[in-house]
N, C-alpha and C positions, 0 to 999 in steps of 0.2 A: 845657160850659164853654169848649171850644175855639172853638166858633162865636161865642160871646159875646166872647171875648178878641179874636178876629180882627176882628169888627165894630167894637169899640171902637178897635182899632189903625187899621183902615182909615179910620175917620171922623176920628180925631184925629192920627194919625201919631206918637203917643206911644211913644218908644223903650222905656220901662219896660213898657208893655203888650205890646209885641212880645217882649221878653225873657221875660215871664210866659208868653206863648203858647208859646214854644219850650221853656221848662221843663216846662210841662204836657204838651206833645207827647212830650218825652223820657221823662218819668215814665210816661206812658201806654204808650209803646213798651216800656219796661223791664218794666212789670207784665205786659203781654201776652206778652212774650218769656219771662218766668219761668214763667208758666202753661203755655206750650207745652213748656218743658223738663220741668216736673213731670209733665205728661201723657205725654210720650214715655217718660220713665223708668218710669212705671206700666205702659205697654203693652209695653215691652221686657223687663220682668222675667220670669224663668223661672217657670213655674207648677208645676214638680215639686218 
């Protein structure tokens, strides 16, 4: 979806498409960041 949004923006220069691209990037970063936090908490948990 990011590639598509970027292609549309680069071809049209539409500001709304650029803002959509940035929102998708931010959401993607937040989701991957949250997954990393959950995984590190799992690995850092004591096992006794």
